[in-house]
Structure formats: structure tokens, C-alpha cells
N, C-alpha and C positions, 0 to 999 in steps of 0.2 A: 542332496545326496550325490548327485553327479559331480559336484564340485569337490567333495571329499574323495571320490574315486580318482579324479584327475590329479588332485594334489598328492595323494598317496602314490600313484604311479610315477609321477614326475620325481618326487622325493626318493622313491625307491631306486630309480635309475641314477639319480645324482649320487646317492649313498653308495650304490653298487659300483659306479665308475670310480668314485673316490677310493674305495677299498681295493678295487682291482688295480688302480694306478699305484697303490702302495706295494704291490708285489705279490707273488704266489707263495703263500705259506699256509700250512694247516693251523688250526686253532691251537693245537698242542705245541707248535713251534714258535708261537708268538713270544716276543720279549715283553716285559711289563709295559714299556712305553707304547708299544704297538697296541696292546690290549686296551690301554687307557684311551688311545685315539679312537679305536673302534667304538668303545662305549660312548665317547663324546659325540661321535658322528651320529650314532643311533639316537642319542638324546636330542641333538639339533634337528634331526629329521622328524622326530615324534612331536616336537613343539609345534611345527608348522602344520603337521597332519591333524593334530587335535584342536588347534585354535585357528579358526578361519579368519580371525581378526588380525593375525600376524602375517605380514606380507611374506611370501615364499622366499624372496631374496634375503630376508633376515635369517633364514636357515641355510640357504645355498652358499652364501659368502663364508660363514663360519666353517661349513663342511669343506669347501675348497681350500680355505686357509689351513685347516687341520691336516688335510691331505698333503698340501704343499710343505708344511712343517715336518711331517713324518717322512716324506720323501727326501727332504733336505737333510734331516738327521741321518737317514739311512745312507745317503751319499757320503756325508762326512765320516760316518762309521766305516765305510769301505776304504776311505783314504787314510784314516788315522786310527792306529791300534790303541793309542792312549785314550782318544775320545770314545772309541768302541768299548773299552774297558770301563770307562766312567759311566756310560749309558747302560750297557748291557751286563756289566760285571764280568767275572771270570769263573771258570769251572772250579768247583771245590772238591778236594780229595777227602772223602769221608772215611775210607778204610785204606790203610797203607801197609802192605805186607802182613795182612791178617790182623792188624791192630786198629781198633776203632779210635778215631780222632774226636774225642769228646768236645774239645773247644770248637772245632769246626761244626760239629752237629749242633751245639748250643747257638752258634752264630746264625745258623740256618733255621733255628727253631724246629729241629728235627729230633724225634725221640728214637729210642732203641726199637720200639714197636714199628715205627715208620721204616727204619733201616731193615728190620727183619722182613717186613712185608715186601719191600722192594727186592730184597734178596730172593725170597720165595717166588716172586713173580718171574724171576729170571732163572729159576731152577737151582738155587744155592741155599742150603739150609745151615751151613756152618761157616762162620766168618773166617775160620782158619783156612778155608779153601780159596779165599779171595786175595789176589795180589793188590788190586786197586778197585775201589768203588768210587765213582765220580758223579757228583751232581752237576749237570750241565747248566748253562745260563738260562736255558729255556725250560728248566724243571725236569728234564729227562734224566733218568738214572741209568748209568752204564757200569757194568762190572767186567773187569779183566781177571779171570781166574788164574790161580797159580798154574804153572806148566803141568804139573802132575794131575791137576783137577779139571783141565779143560777137555772138552769132548774130543774123541779120537778123530783125526782127519786122515784121508787117504794117504797123504804124504808121510804121516807118521808110520804107516805100514809099508811105505815104499811102493804104493800102488799107483798106477796110471789109469784112472777111469776115463772113459771117453767123454769128450766135451758135450755138454748139453746144448742143444739148439733151441731157440725160442719156439714154442708151439703156436701155430696159427689157430685162431679161434674163428670159426665160421658160424655166423648167426643167420638163420634163414627166416 
């Protein structure tokens, strides 16, 4: 039992360090290849945790290799927009000037119900109010409303509100 605890702790820290080395992103911001790497790392760690007959190095080396590959791909993506587009894809315009682009939705396997749900989540109930609706490469959905449908801003009313300062939070 003590061996299981030690192996689990060691593999936890190895997996943690590997994922940490890949960069700071929330789960919702992961690109598909990053998500696959995280699944593979967790699988490699679980093999050595569950099977005491497997030497831990047989999991540590693949975890380190996967982390190295992911970091290498990320570096190349930073340097090359063509490679980044190949690996991560590019944003897709779903609605343009209030018109739904059916071919783009079909390519993304997105239904009208999915589009309507995303619109409602952002406070829009009529597609005619939308200038652009864009599906980002990380799966996030963004809406740019038409000028007459966007929320009123102080500058629209020619107001100069005072600047907000960050509030200090004191915890005792």
C-alpha cells in the first residue's frame, strides 16, 4: 500500500510538472491537440499507478516526451502562422450581417439549435441583430452585434464617467 501511495504521488508531480510546463490555459481554452496530450499524459500516469509490475520510468519517459512535443508544437505555432492554422485551425464566421452561413455551420457540425443557444447565452434572441457570430478555434462563441443593437456605452451619450480604480480586498 505504501508503494502505491509513493508511486501515485511521484506520478502526480511528474504529470503536474509536465502540464504546468505546457503553459497556463484554462480547460475551455485548450486546442484539440493540447487536450489530446493531457489525456495521453493522464493515461501514461495511470498505467504505472495501477500496475506495480510496470517500472515507473516506462511512464515518466512518455510523459516527458509528450510534454516536449507539445511545447515544441506551441513554439512552432508562435513562429509560423501557417503551421498554427494547420494545427489549430482558424475562426469560422457563422453569421455575417444577420445571415446564417449554412455551409460553415455544416462544416462545424453545428445545428440551428446550437446557434440559437449560443446567441441566447450572450443575450441575443434575433439573428437579425447580429453583425458577426464567430466560432473561435478553442470552441468559444463570440458575437458582434449590429451598431443599433449593441448595449449603450457612456461614449454613445457623450458622458465622461470617472475611471474605476481596482478595489483592494482585505482578508483577515
